N, C-alpha and C positions, 0 to 999 in steps of 0.2 A: 269370573270364567262362565261362559255362556258354554252350559253342557252341549246343546244343541249346536252350532252352530260352530263349537269348539274357537270358543273365538279369550279371552285377555282383554279383559274390558276394566278400563278406572268405574268410579264411584260415577260420573257425570253421564260418561260415555251407554253406562249400563242404562242407567235414568231416558235413556234416548233407549235406546233400545227397546226395553223394555213398552215404553211411548210408542218408537215404529210397528213391532208385533205384536202388537195388545192382544189380537186373539189368536196368536199360534203356543202354544203350550214350552217354553224354555224354563229351562231348572240352570240354576243359579251355583255357583261352591265359590262359595270364602276365599280366598290366599291369600294367607299375612309373610311377609317377609321374618325368617328367622337367619338372625345374623348369629354363625358359633365363631364367625370371628371378623377383623379387622381388613377379608383380604374378603373383595367378591368375588372370588371362586371357593372359598368355602363355603359363602351363604346355601342355603334351604328354602324352599315355601312350604307352610305350615298348610292345610286344605280344611275346610272344615264344610263339612256336611251340613246339610240341611234339616234336624230331625225325621227320622224315618218313619212312618203309622202304620197305625195296627191292620192291615186287610182284612184279617176277620169282623164277617157280621155284628156288628154293636160292638167290638168295638176301635176303630174309627182316635176318637182321640187318643187312645196310649200310645207312646213313643216303643219304640220296637229302644227296649238298652237288654236285652238279658239273651245268651246267646245259648238253649236250650243245646250240651255237646251230646248226647242220646239218640237229640234224630237230625241233629250240625244245622241247626234252624232260627233264623232270629225269631224270637219272642217278645211279648207286651205283658207287662205285668198281667193281667188279665187273663192271657193264652196262660204262661207260664205258672198259676192256681189252677188252674180248672182242666185245661191239659193236658200238663207234663208235670202236674206234682211231684213222681218224684220220680223224672228222669235229672242225670246230671244237668247243672245251668250255671253260669258265672253273668258278670256281668261283662257287659259288651268291653268297652274301657280294659277290664281283665283281657281276658281273650286279645283282643285285637296286640296287644302288649308282648302276651306269651308268641303270639304268630309273626312278632314281627323279631324276637329274639333270635325266630328258629327259622325269616328268613336271612338273617343276617349273618345266622351258624354261629350263636354262643350258646 
């Protein structure tokens, strides 16, 4: 899926799209079909976002893997150790699971 163009693309079309628009900044999200049952009506997509990198100077290679619950922002390992050391925090995947439960009303 091309976020900039809002297009669903197969792998071949994605390659062509990247070649055609090589000078533009297009971000892609990988979608994977998840089959919950044999019926097509109950199938859904899993979205695979590319890892987000920390915007802080000197942390550009660090992935944002944690959520600072005190500040309500995503942080990397370095930020967690330096700026957010005494804050309440969770792994991003744990926080997203909690939010999914809240959203579903569980």
